[in-house]
N, CA, C and O of each residue as an XYZ file, in Angstrom:
836
protein
N       0.839     -1.196      0.000
C       0.000      0.000      0.000
C       0.877      1.250      0.000
O       1.951      1.273      0.601
N       0.404      2.272     -0.675
C       1.197      3.488     -0.876
C       1.224      4.359      0.372
O       0.198      4.594      1.010
N       2.421      4.831      0.703
C       2.614      5.732      1.836
C       3.411      6.944      1.347
O       4.313      6.811      0.520
N       3.070      8.122      1.864
C       3.698      9.362      1.395
C       4.189     10.159      2.592
O       3.474     10.295      3.585
N       5.411     10.688      2.504
C       5.949     11.575      3.537
C       6.491     12.842      2.891
O       7.330     12.787      1.991
N       6.001     13.980      3.361
C       6.528     15.271      2.940
C       7.323     15.856      4.100
O       6.865     15.844      5.242
N       8.508     16.366      3.807
C       9.371     16.940      4.829
C       9.797     18.335      4.409
O      10.478     18.504      3.398
N       9.396     19.339      5.189
C       9.737     20.742      4.914
C       9.419     21.130      3.468
O      10.164     21.885      2.843
N       8.329     20.619      2.954
C       7.962     20.883      1.562
C       7.579     22.348      1.384
O       6.891     22.928      2.225
N       8.030     22.934      0.285
C       7.753     24.344      0.017
C       7.704     24.576     -1.489
O       8.350     23.873     -2.266
N       6.920     25.579     -1.882
C       6.843     25.953     -3.286
C       6.861     27.473     -3.406
O       6.144     28.181     -2.699
N       7.697     27.951     -4.316
C       7.811     29.391     -4.545
C       7.688     29.671     -6.031
O       8.240     28.952     -6.864
N       6.951     30.732     -6.351
C       6.926     31.261     -7.706
C       7.587     32.626     -7.675
O       7.065     33.561     -7.068
N       8.724     32.740     -8.321
C       9.535     33.957     -8.283
C       9.839     34.312     -6.829
O      10.578     33.583     -6.167
N       9.286     35.418     -6.314
C       9.604     35.819     -4.941
C       8.487     35.489     -3.946
O       8.591     35.797     -2.759
N       7.428     34.865     -4.442
C       6.272     34.589     -3.582
C       6.259     33.123     -3.164
O       6.274     32.227     -4.007
N       6.230     32.888     -1.846
C       6.107     31.527     -1.322
C       4.630     31.156     -1.286
O       3.826     31.843     -0.656
N       4.281     30.081     -1.956
C       2.898     29.595     -1.966
C       2.611     28.851     -0.662
O       1.563     29.045     -0.048
N       3.540     28.006     -0.248
C       3.493     27.358      1.061
C       4.921     27.012      1.437
O       5.809     26.947      0.586
N       5.128     26.789      2.738
C       6.485     26.495      3.205
C       6.420     25.683      4.506
O       5.444     25.760      5.252
N       7.471     24.912      4.758
C       7.613     24.145      6.004
C       6.434     23.197      6.226
O       5.888     23.105      7.325
N       6.061     22.505      5.168
C       4.904     21.607      5.244
C       5.401     20.171      5.457
O       6.064     19.593      4.596
N       5.070     19.624      6.605
C       5.368     18.227      6.921
C       4.058     17.442      6.938
O       3.064     17.896      7.505
N       4.062     16.278      6.322
C       2.832     15.497      6.247
C       3.171     14.024      6.078
O       4.013     13.650      5.262
N       2.496     13.200      6.865
C       2.620     11.750      6.723
C       1.264     11.210      6.278
O       0.278     11.310      7.008
N       1.222     10.649      5.100
C      -0.019     10.131      4.529
C       0.026      8.614      4.551
O       0.865      7.992      3.898
N      -0.888      8.030      5.310
C      -0.956      6.576      5.406
C      -1.826      6.015      4.286
O      -2.648      6.731      3.715
N      -1.645      4.733      3.975
C      -2.458      4.124      2.921
C      -3.956      4.304      3.181
O      -4.430      4.139      4.305
N      -4.680      4.642      2.131
C      -6.140      4.857      2.090
C      -6.589      6.089      2.854
O      -7.790      6.260      3.061
N      -5.670      6.963      3.285
C      -6.069      8.236      3.897
C      -6.896      9.052      2.907
O      -6.679      8.985      1.697
N      -7.839      9.818      3.433
C      -8.641     10.742      2.634
C      -8.406     12.144      3.198
O      -8.771     12.431      4.338
N      -7.795     13.015      2.390
C      -7.327     14.305      2.886
C      -7.892     15.440      2.044
O      -7.751     15.438      0.821
N      -8.530     16.409      2.692
C      -9.020     17.613      2.030
C      -7.936     18.687      2.070
O      -7.337     18.929      3.117
N      -7.688     19.323      0.941
C      -6.777     20.463      0.862
C      -7.660     21.697      0.705
O      -8.292     21.885     -0.334
N      -7.700     22.532      1.736
C      -8.597     23.684      1.729
C      -7.808     24.986      1.765
O      -6.608     24.998      2.039
N      -8.505     26.073      1.482
C      -7.890     27.393      1.463
C      -8.661     28.287      0.510
O      -9.398     27.797     -0.346
N      -8.499     29.582      0.650
C      -9.228     30.529     -0.189
C      -8.794     30.396     -1.646
O      -7.773     29.778     -1.948
N      -9.577     30.979     -2.535
C      -9.234     30.940     -3.959
C      -7.863     31.571     -4.168
O      -7.575     32.645     -3.639
N      -7.027     30.898     -4.940
C      -5.697     31.418     -5.211
C      -4.682     31.157     -4.123
O      -3.563     31.665     -4.194
N      -5.042     30.374     -3.113
C      -4.131     30.141     -1.988
C      -3.049     29.108     -2.297
O      -2.029     29.052     -1.609
N      -3.268     28.289     -3.329
C      -2.241     27.317     -3.694
C      -2.669     25.868     -3.627
O      -1.821     24.976     -3.657
N      -3.961     25.610     -3.539
C      -4.437     24.228     -3.443
C      -4.051     23.430     -4.687
O      -3.520     22.324     -4.589
N      -4.327     24.008     -5.856
C      -3.997     23.310     -7.100
C      -2.493     23.142     -7.260
O      -2.023     22.112     -7.743
N      -1.748     24.153     -6.853
C      -0.281     24.063     -6.926
C       0.226     22.914     -6.074
O       1.124     22.179     -6.486
N      -0.346     22.755     -4.885
C       0.061     21.658     -4.005
C      -0.220     20.307     -4.653
O       0.621     19.409     -4.601
N      -1.401     20.154     -5.266
C      -1.721     18.893     -5.940
C      -0.740     18.621     -7.081
O      -0.305     17.485     -7.271
N      -0.392     19.663     -7.839
C       0.551     19.489     -8.949
C       1.927     19.065     -8.433
O       2.628     18.290     -9.084
N       2.304     19.574     -7.268
C       3.572     19.149     -6.670
C       3.507     17.685     -6.252
O       4.463     16.938     -6.458
N       2.390     17.274     -5.670
C       2.218     15.872     -5.301
C       2.319     14.961     -6.523
O       2.878     13.867     -6.455
N       1.770     15.431     -7.635
C       1.745     14.622     -8.850
C       3.073     14.639     -9.598
O       3.275     13.868    -10.535
N       3.980     15.527     -9.174
C       5.257     15.632     -9.868
C       5.199     16.527    -11.087
O       6.171     16.603    -11.839
N       4.064     17.217    -11.305
C       3.939     18.138    -12.437
C       4.813     19.367    -12.199
O       5.509     19.836    -13.100
N       4.765     19.881    -10.963
C       5.636     20.975    -10.535
C       6.517     20.462     -9.406
O       5.990     19.907     -8.443
N       7.823     20.621     -9.478
C       8.682     20.166     -8.376
C       8.587     21.115     -7.184
O       8.341     22.310     -7.349
N       8.783     20.575     -5.990
C       8.870     21.427     -4.812
C      10.127     22.292     -4.912
O      11.139     21.862     -5.465
N      10.058     23.503     -4.379
C      11.217     24.395     -4.358
C      12.181     23.996     -3.250
O      13.398     24.051     -3.429
N      11.643     23.599     -2.119
C      12.443     23.152     -0.980
C      11.823     21.885     -0.417
O      10.677     21.546     -0.711
N      12.610     21.191      0.403
C      12.116     19.985      1.054
C      11.959     18.858      0.065
O      12.496     18.900     -1.042
N      11.221     17.853      0.475
C      11.089     16.706     -0.404
C       9.874     15.871     -0.104
O       9.166     16.082      0.882
N       9.652     14.915     -0.982
C       8.535     13.994     -0.844
C       9.054     12.582     -1.100
O       9.848     12.352     -2.013
N       8.595     11.652     -0.287
C       9.020     10.262     -0.406
C       7.792      9.383     -0.558
O       6.908      9.374      0.298
N       7.747      8.645     -1.656
C       6.684      7.673     -1.891
C       7.243      6.276     -1.636
O       8.311      5.925     -2.138
N       6.520      5.493     -0.861
C       6.943      4.107     -0.646
C       5.753      3.173     -0.841
O       4.619      3.496     -0.486
N       6.037      2.025     -1.406
C       5.030      0.986     -1.606
C       5.536     -0.243     -0.884
O       6.494     -0.883     -1.319
N       4.882     -0.575      0.235
C       5.435     -1.588      1.117
C       6.699     -1.024      1.727
O       6.648      0.014      2.387
N       7.822     -1.671      1.530
C       9.108     -1.153      1.998
C       9.944     -0.580      0.844
O      11.102     -0.206      1.030
N       9.347     -0.520     -0.329
C      10.094     -0.121     -1.523
C       9.900      1.353     -1.830
O       8.768      1.826     -1.931
N      11.009      2.087     -1.981
C      10.953      3.487     -2.376
C      10.628      3.591     -3.862
O      11.191      2.861     -4.678
N       9.720      4.497     -4.212
C       9.362      4.718     -5.611
C      10.150      5.909     -6.143
O      10.086      6.997     -5.572
N      10.885      5.716     -7.216
C      11.668      6.797     -7.819
C      10.742      7.889     -8.345
O       9.628      7.610     -8.787
N      11.213      9.135     -8.294
C      10.404     10.268     -8.764
C       9.906     10.050    -10.193
O       8.782     10.420    -10.531
N      10.743      9.455    -11.013
C      10.391      9.253    -12.419
C       9.323      8.182    -12.616
O       8.782      8.039    -13.712
N       9.016      7.426    -11.556
C       8.048      6.333    -11.653
C       6.742      6.612    -10.915
O       5.806      5.815    -10.975
N       6.683      7.742    -10.221
C       5.512      8.043     -9.379
C       4.234      8.093    -10.207
O       3.171      7.694     -9.730
N       4.328      8.581    -11.444
C       3.139      8.730    -12.279
C       2.381      7.416    -12.456
O       1.175      7.419    -12.704
N       3.085      6.304    -12.330
C       2.447      4.999    -12.508
C       1.444      4.683    -11.401
O       0.568      3.837    -11.579
N       1.568      5.352    -10.271
C       0.775      5.014     -9.080
C      -0.308      6.047     -8.769
O      -1.008      5.923     -7.763
N      -0.451      7.053     -9.611
C      -1.436      8.088     -9.317
C      -2.295      8.391    -10.538
O      -1.946      8.080    -11.677
N      -3.429      9.009    -10.247
C      -4.349      9.451    -11.280
C      -4.942     10.779    -10.826
O      -5.178     10.984     -9.635
N      -5.181     11.682    -11.778
C      -5.606     13.028    -11.410
C      -6.804     13.463    -12.234
O      -6.926     13.122    -13.411
N      -7.692     14.225    -11.594
C      -8.805     14.876    -12.280
C      -8.795     16.342    -11.881
O      -8.822     16.665    -10.694
N      -8.755     17.234    -12.872
C      -8.643     18.664    -12.575
C      -9.233     19.483    -13.719
O      -9.260     19.027    -14.862
N      -9.712     20.705    -13.409
C     -10.297     21.559    -14.455
C      -9.322     21.879    -15.581
O      -9.732     22.069    -16.726
N      -8.021     21.938    -15.256
C      -7.025     22.307    -16.267
C      -6.574     21.105    -17.111
O      -5.745     21.261    -18.008
N      -7.102     19.935    -16.838
C      -6.791     18.756    -17.644
C      -7.416     18.892    -19.029
O      -8.598     19.217    -19.151
N      -6.632     18.646    -20.063
C      -7.144     18.697    -21.429
C      -7.554     17.295    -21.882
O      -6.876     16.309    -21.595
N      -8.666     17.231    -22.587
C      -9.118     15.978    -23.183
C      -8.885     16.051    -24.694
O      -9.105     17.104    -25.292
N      -8.442     14.951    -25.327
C      -8.272     14.956    -26.783
C      -9.637     14.959    -27.471
O     -10.265     13.910    -27.620
N     -10.085     16.127    -27.883
C     -11.474     16.307    -28.297
C     -11.797     15.714    -29.664
O     -12.965     15.618    -30.038
N     -10.765     15.315    -30.415
C     -11.045     14.716    -31.727
C     -11.439     13.245    -31.599
O     -11.900     12.640    -32.567
N     -11.257     12.662    -30.395
C     -11.626     11.263    -30.169
C     -13.113     11.151    -29.859
O     -13.725     12.091    -29.352
N     -13.681     10.001    -30.168
C     -14.995      9.665    -29.621
C     -14.774      9.126    -28.205
O     -13.644      8.840    -27.809
N     -15.866      8.991    -27.450
C     -15.750      8.491    -26.083
C     -15.092      7.118    -26.056
O     -14.161      6.896    -25.282
N     -15.559      6.201    -26.884
C     -15.004      4.841    -26.882
C     -13.536      4.848    -27.315
O     -12.720      4.118    -26.752
N     -13.199      5.668    -28.310
C     -11.810      5.762    -28.756
C     -10.911      6.283    -27.644
O      -9.798      5.793    -27.450
N     -11.403      7.281    -26.915
C     -10.598      7.865    -25.836
C     -10.348      6.856    -24.723
O      -9.229      6.742    -24.223
N     -11.382      6.130    -24.337
C     -11.214      5.128    -23.278
C     -10.215      4.048    -23.703
O      -9.347      3.658    -22.922
N     -10.341      3.580    -24.913
C      -9.416      2.539    -25.396
C      -7.990      3.074    -25.455
O      -7.041      2.376    -25.099
N      -7.847      4.317    -25.908
C      -6.514      4.931    -25.985
C      -5.919      5.113    -24.591
O      -4.772      4.740    -24.343
N      -6.713      5.693    -23.680
C      -6.224      5.992    -22.327
C      -5.779      4.720    -21.604
O      -4.742      4.702    -20.940
N      -6.572      3.664    -21.740
C      -6.274      2.446    -20.994
C      -5.300      1.519    -21.736
O      -5.125      0.357    -21.369
N      -4.678      2.057    -22.777
C      -3.458      1.436    -23.293
C      -2.270      1.783    -22.410
O      -1.261      1.079    -22.398
N      -2.410      2.903    -21.656
C      -1.310      3.407    -20.837
C      -1.564      3.204    -19.339
O      -0.622      3.169    -18.547
N      -2.809      3.074    -18.962
C      -3.182      2.836    -17.569
C      -3.910      1.494    -17.474
O      -4.692      1.136    -18.355
N      -3.642      0.763    -16.400
C      -4.356     -0.497    -16.177
C      -5.735     -0.178    -15.608
O      -5.829      0.601    -14.659
N      -6.791     -0.745    -16.145
C      -8.138     -0.479    -15.611
C      -8.289     -1.016    -14.183
O      -7.726     -2.053    -13.832
N      -9.048     -0.301    -13.387
C      -9.325     -0.696    -12.009
C     -10.164     -1.968    -12.004
O     -11.238     -2.020    -12.603
N      -9.664     -2.982    -11.327
C     -10.338     -4.277    -11.191
C     -10.792     -4.834    -12.540
O     -11.847     -5.461    -12.640
N      -9.981     -4.597    -13.579
C     -10.248     -5.165    -14.896
C     -11.480     -4.627    -15.598
O     -12.030     -5.296    -16.473
N     -11.930     -3.420    -15.232
C     -13.132     -2.854    -15.860
C     -12.951     -2.721    -17.369
O     -11.873     -2.379    -17.853
N     -14.022     -2.998    -18.094
C     -14.029     -2.820    -19.541
C     -14.604     -1.450    -19.889
O     -15.373     -0.897    -19.103
N     -14.253     -0.889    -21.043
C     -14.788      0.422    -21.429
C     -16.312      0.490    -21.364
O     -16.877      1.508    -20.964
N     -16.972     -0.594    -21.757
C     -18.444     -0.597    -21.734
C     -18.984     -0.422    -20.312
O     -19.997      0.247    -20.109
N     -18.304     -1.024    -19.324
C     -18.710     -0.847    -17.927
C     -18.498      0.591    -17.474
O     -19.345      1.174    -16.797
N     -17.359      1.151    -17.857
C     -17.051      2.530    -17.475
C     -18.095      3.494    -18.029
O     -18.564      4.390    -17.327
N     -18.450      3.301    -19.290
C     -19.438      4.172    -19.931
C     -20.774      4.110    -19.202
O     -21.444      5.127    -19.026
N     -21.150      2.917    -18.785
C     -22.410      2.760    -18.056
C     -22.368      3.477    -16.719
O     -23.330      4.152    -16.354
N     -21.265      3.344    -15.978
C     -21.131      4.007    -14.677
C     -21.166      5.524    -14.836
O     -21.686      6.228    -13.970
N     -20.614      6.028    -15.937
C     -20.573      7.476    -16.172
C     -21.876      8.014    -16.773
O     -21.980      9.211    -17.041
N     -22.864      7.148    -16.987
C     -24.131      7.536    -17.622
C     -23.902      8.208    -18.971
O     -24.502      9.238    -19.278
N     -23.027      7.609    -19.766
C     -22.717      8.178    -21.081
C     -23.025      7.189    -22.209
O     -22.399      7.235    -23.268
N     -23.977      6.308    -21.982
C     -24.310      5.286    -22.981
C     -24.751      5.892    -24.315
O     -24.533      5.296    -25.370
N     -25.374      7.083    -24.270
C     -25.860      7.709    -25.495
C     -24.757      8.461    -26.234
O     -25.003      9.049    -27.287
N     -23.543      8.442    -25.685
C     -22.456      9.223    -26.291
C     -21.260      8.350    -26.670
O     -20.146      8.852    -26.816
N     -21.491      7.049    -26.828
C     -20.388      6.112    -27.079
C     -19.543      6.546    -28.273
O     -18.314      6.516    -28.215
N     -20.205      6.947    -29.348
C     -19.487      7.294    -30.577
C     -19.471      8.802    -30.838
O     -19.106      9.250    -31.925
N     -19.868      9.568    -29.838
C     -19.866     11.028    -29.989
C     -18.464     11.576    -29.768
O     -17.743     11.124    -28.879
N     -18.084     12.551    -30.584
C     -16.785     13.193    -30.439
C     -16.762     14.011    -29.152
O     -17.744     14.677    -28.824
N     -15.650     13.966    -28.422
C     -15.555     14.664    -27.132
C     -15.809     16.158    -27.285
O     -16.322     16.796    -26.365
N     -15.457     16.720    -28.435
C     -15.653     18.161    -28.657
C     -17.121     18.557    -28.573
O     -17.435     19.727    -28.354
N     -18.028     17.587    -28.744
C     -19.462     17.879    -28.687
C     -20.060     17.584    -27.305
O     -21.268     17.721    -27.113
N     -19.244     17.192    -26.368
C     -19.729     16.932    -25.004
C     -20.034     18.251    -24.304
O     -19.378     19.264    -24.549
N     -21.027     18.226    -23.438
C     -21.282     19.375    -22.562
C     -20.196     19.436    -21.495
O     -19.431     18.485    -21.332
N     -20.124     20.546    -20.769
C     -19.115     20.683    -19.706
C     -19.320     19.646    -18.612
O     -18.352     19.146    -18.039
N     -20.585     19.316    -18.318
C     -20.864     18.301    -17.295
C     -20.446     16.912    -17.744
O     -19.927     16.126    -16.951
N     -20.672     16.610    -19.014
C     -20.248     15.303    -19.544
C     -18.730     15.172    -19.510
O     -18.194     14.116    -19.174
N     -18.046     16.255    -19.862
C     -16.576     16.230    -19.823
C     -16.073     16.029    -18.394
O     -15.089     15.325    -18.167
N     -16.756     16.652    -17.436
C     -16.328     16.487    -16.056
C     -16.547     15.060    -15.569
O     -15.697     14.514    -14.866
N     -17.657     14.455    -15.926
C     -17.887     13.057    -15.563
C     -16.821     12.168    -16.196
O     -16.355     11.212    -15.576
N     -16.439     12.484    -17.424
C     -15.406     11.710    -18.113
C     -14.053     11.857    -17.410
O     -13.338     10.871    -17.230
N     -13.701     13.084    -17.014
C     -12.432     13.298    -16.308
C     -12.392     12.506    -15.002
O     -11.381     11.885    -14.673
N     -13.491     12.535    -14.270
C     -13.554     11.778    -13.020
C     -13.499     10.275    -13.283
O     -12.854      9.531    -12.545
N     -14.180      9.838    -14.340
C     -14.141      8.422    -14.681
C     -12.732      7.965    -15.038
O     -12.283      6.920    -14.566
N     -12.036      8.730    -15.858
C     -10.665      8.382    -16.228
C      -9.782      8.270    -14.991
O      -8.883      7.432    -14.930
N     -10.048      9.121    -14.012
C      -9.266      9.110    -12.769
C      -9.592      7.885    -11.921
O      -8.689      7.141    -11.539
N     -10.863      7.669    -11.624
C     -11.259      6.588    -10.719
C     -11.123      5.207    -11.343
O     -10.893      4.230    -10.631
N     -11.260      5.111    -12.648
C     -11.239      3.798    -13.284
C      -9.822      3.340    -13.632
O      -9.648      2.262    -14.200
N      -8.815      4.139    -13.301
C      -7.430      3.715    -13.459
C      -6.989      2.993    -12.196
O      -7.368      3.387    -11.093
N      -6.207      1.960    -12.342
C      -5.737      1.178    -11.201
C      -4.581      1.911    -10.528
O      -3.423      1.508    -10.642
N      -4.913      2.994     -9.823
C      -3.912      3.838     -9.170
C      -4.166      3.861     -7.670
O      -5.313      3.886     -7.224
N      -3.085      3.852     -6.899
C      -3.210      3.876     -5.436
C      -3.543      5.259     -4.907
O      -4.112      5.393     -3.824
N      -3.186      6.301     -5.676
C      -3.354      7.685     -5.243
C      -4.220      8.444     -6.243
O      -3.896      8.494     -7.430
N      -5.318      9.035     -5.773
C      -6.199      9.838     -6.605
C      -6.118     11.293     -6.157
O      -6.264     11.593     -4.972
N      -5.886     12.185     -7.099
C      -5.788     13.615     -6.822
C      -6.955     14.312     -7.516
O      -7.046     14.314     -8.744
N      -7.841     14.899     -6.726
C      -9.061     15.501     -7.256
C      -9.059     17.003     -6.997
O      -9.004     17.440     -5.847
N      -9.119     17.783     -8.055
C      -9.145     19.236     -7.946
C     -10.531     19.727     -8.357
O     -10.934     19.576     -9.510
N     -11.258     20.317     -7.403
C     -12.624     20.804     -7.648
C     -13.446     19.768     -8.414
O     -13.884     20.028     -9.535
N     -13.652     18.613     -7.823
C     -14.242     17.483     -8.566
C     -15.663     17.679     -9.063
O     -16.064     17.004    -10.011
N     -16.446     18.577     -8.464
C     -17.823     18.733     -8.949
C     -18.008     19.993     -9.785
O     -19.140     20.401    -10.045
N     -16.905     20.616    -10.211
C     -17.053     21.778    -11.095
C     -17.775     21.337    -12.363
O     -17.463     20.297    -12.944
N     -18.741     22.142    -12.779
C     -19.570     21.879    -13.970
C     -20.576     20.745    -13.792
O     -21.226     20.342    -14.756
N     -20.712     20.226    -12.573
C     -21.712     19.187    -12.325
C     -22.935     19.790    -11.650
O     -22.802     20.640    -10.769
N     -24.126     19.356    -12.055
C     -25.348     19.792    -11.388
C     -25.556     18.950    -10.131
O     -24.696     18.149     -9.766
N     -26.682     19.130     -9.482
C     -26.935     18.419     -8.221
C     -26.869     16.913     -8.413
O     -26.280     16.201     -7.599
N     -27.472     16.431     -9.489
C     -27.450     14.994     -9.745
C     -26.018     14.513    -10.009
O     -25.620     13.439     -9.559
N     -25.256     15.324    -10.742
C     -23.872     14.972    -11.013
C     -23.036     14.953     -9.750
O     -22.146     14.114     -9.605
N     -23.314     15.874     -8.827
C     -22.587     15.904     -7.555
C     -22.898     14.676     -6.721
O     -22.015     14.136     -6.054
N     -24.147     14.232     -6.753
C     -24.503     12.999     -6.044
C     -23.793     11.800     -6.682
O     -23.335     10.896     -5.983
N     -23.708     11.804     -8.006
C     -23.000     10.733     -8.712
C     -21.526     10.691     -8.300
O     -20.961      9.612     -8.118
N     -20.910     11.856     -8.155
C     -19.504     11.927     -7.714
C     -19.329     11.260     -6.356
O     -18.379     10.504     -6.152
N     -20.236     11.536     -5.431
C     -20.115     10.943     -4.095
C     -20.322      9.419     -4.146
O     -19.696      8.679     -3.388
N     -21.191      8.967     -5.031
C     -21.361      7.518     -5.227
C     -20.083      6.906     -5.799
O     -19.697      5.795     -5.437
N     -19.439      7.642     -6.691
C     -18.182      7.190     -7.295
C     -17.115      6.994     -6.221
O     -16.396      5.994     -6.220
N     -17.023      7.956     -5.311
C     -16.055      7.859     -4.208
C     -16.349      6.635     -3.354
O     -15.438      5.887     -2.997
N     -17.617      6.432     -3.027
C     -17.984      5.295     -2.172
C     -17.714      3.954     -2.844
O     -17.308      2.994     -2.190
N     -17.940      3.896     -4.144
C     -17.816      2.624     -4.851
C     -16.388      2.308     -5.281
O     -15.994      1.142     -5.318
N     -15.603      3.350     -5.610
C     -14.301      3.108     -6.222
C     -13.131      3.752     -5.474
O     -11.989      3.684     -5.928
N     -13.416      4.377     -4.329
C     -12.343      5.094     -3.658
C     -11.922      4.555     -2.307
O     -10.952      5.050     -1.733
N     -12.609      3.568     -1.782
C     -12.362      3.142     -0.400
C     -10.962      2.598     -0.183
O     -10.370      2.821      0.873
N     -10.422      1.887     -1.165
C      -9.118      1.250     -0.986
C      -7.974      2.090     -1.553
O      -6.867      1.589     -1.751
N      -8.249      3.379     -1.814
C      -7.243      4.266     -2.370
C      -6.987      5.464     -1.457
O      -7.835      5.824     -0.641
N      -5.817      6.073     -1.600
C      -5.517      7.347     -0.948
C      -6.071      8.450     -1.837
O      -5.839      8.454     -3.045
N      -6.810      9.395     -1.234
C      -7.438     10.455     -2.022
C      -7.131     11.817     -1.413
O      -7.280     12.020     -0.208
N      -6.700     12.752     -2.265
C      -6.596     14.166     -1.914
C      -7.670     14.921     -2.687
O      -7.863     14.690     -3.881
N      -8.369     15.826     -2.003
C      -9.376     16.656     -2.657
C      -9.051     18.117     -2.393
O      -9.054     18.556     -1.243
N      -8.769     18.875     -3.451
C      -8.535     20.312     -3.329
C      -9.858     21.027     -3.574
O     -10.396     20.982     -4.680
N     -10.382     21.690     -2.539
C     -11.735     22.231     -2.663
C     -12.039     23.223     -1.548
O     -11.420     23.200     -0.484
N     -13.018     24.103     -1.821
C     -13.593     24.956     -0.788
C     -15.014     24.519     -0.435
O     -15.663     25.138      0.409
N     -15.491     23.473     -1.068
C     -16.870     23.026     -0.901
C     -16.910     21.761     -0.046
O     -16.456     20.705     -0.487
N     -17.452     21.855      1.181
C     -17.505     20.674      2.050
C     -18.228     19.487      1.420
O     -17.952     18.339      1.768
N     -19.142     19.752      0.502
C     -19.858     18.649     -0.149
C     -18.916     17.808     -0.999
O     -19.200     16.640     -1.269
N     -17.791     18.393     -1.426
C     -16.835     17.661     -2.251
C     -15.882     16.809     -1.427
O     -15.363     15.799     -1.902
N     -15.658     17.234     -0.170
C     -14.666     16.516      0.643
C     -15.227     16.021      1.973
O     -14.465     15.737      2.897
N     -16.533     15.916      2.076
C     -17.150     15.490      3.328
C     -16.723     14.119      3.792
O     -16.803     13.820      4.983
N     -16.272     13.276      2.879
C     -15.829     11.919      3.235
C     -14.408     11.900      3.792
O     -13.960     10.871      4.299
N     -13.692     13.024      3.704
C     -12.293     13.064      4.148
C     -12.214     13.114      5.673
O     -13.011     13.787      6.326
N     -11.248     12.396      6.223
C     -11.067     12.367      7.682
C      -9.986     13.340      8.137
O      -9.827     13.575      9.335
N      -9.236     13.910      7.180
C      -8.184     14.860      7.519
C      -8.340     16.108      6.672
O      -8.823     16.054      5.541
N      -7.921     17.241      7.240
C      -8.013     18.522      6.536
C      -6.682     19.241      6.634
O      -6.171     19.469      7.730
N      -6.124     19.596      5.491
C      -4.885     20.366      5.452
C      -5.201     21.731      4.847
O      -5.496     21.841      3.657
N      -5.137     22.766      5.677
C      -5.373     24.124      5.187
C      -4.058     24.686      4.663
O      -3.108     24.862      5.426
N      -3.999     24.963      3.381
C      -2.757     25.413      2.762
C      -2.321     26.759      3.334
O      -1.136     27.090      3.311
N      -3.279     27.536      3.847
C      -2.944     28.856      4.390
C      -2.207     28.777      5.714
O      -1.609     29.762      6.147
N      -2.239     27.629      6.361
C      -1.459     27.444      7.595
C       0.034     27.354      7.300
O       0.851     27.407      8.219
N       0.393     27.218      6.027
C       1.801     27.031      5.666
C       2.331     28.191      4.811
O       3.257     28.030      4.016
N       1.719     29.354      5.001
C       2.203     30.557      4.358
C       3.033     31.363      5.342
O       2.805     31.308      6.551
N       3.999     32.115      4.820
C       4.810     32.963      5.672
C       3.961     34.062      6.264
O       3.215     34.729      5.547
N       4.067     34.259      7.567
C       3.293     35.310      8.224
C       3.959     36.669      7.984
O       5.162     36.836      8.189
N       3.150     37.625      7.548
C       3.684     38.966      7.282
C       3.482     39.859      8.492
O       3.865     41.029      8.466
């Protein structure tokens, strides 16, 4: 099971520290909310966890069992859903799922047809992604994240563009496919992270002026 340790982790853009002196021990299957005001650095923190942006100071250690995971291999163990994620819009839904899961192992051997059913996208199997509504695209992003066989799920504003029914579907997704995984949720909406047992406020790790 995946375990994560951050030691004196910090991120700076030019002369501005986004967060600093952040220590965190994440145990397997922990559910952690990353909270803070808009622009406080929640998304930046998730990108650092994912290895998209390196930390400026300190470090992060991923271990699986007793084995250290090299930084270059971390991507194999995580999956992310975020508003800034781009989808290849020239693909149809079925083409995208088949393409994506050439690179990621499906969770518990799920087939594309099962995934489509869970995402309530049966009527869009052969529809080009460019013609999807914003809510359909968001369900697809969440599906790609949860249906990958990854130990760590990183969710940034997971119900953006979802209506009430879509938000309920997201919570069902967490209950059905998230229990045995470590999950981080970057959000200001308690409805998105109500299942989390830990809360990390990014503003607690800013330099006091």
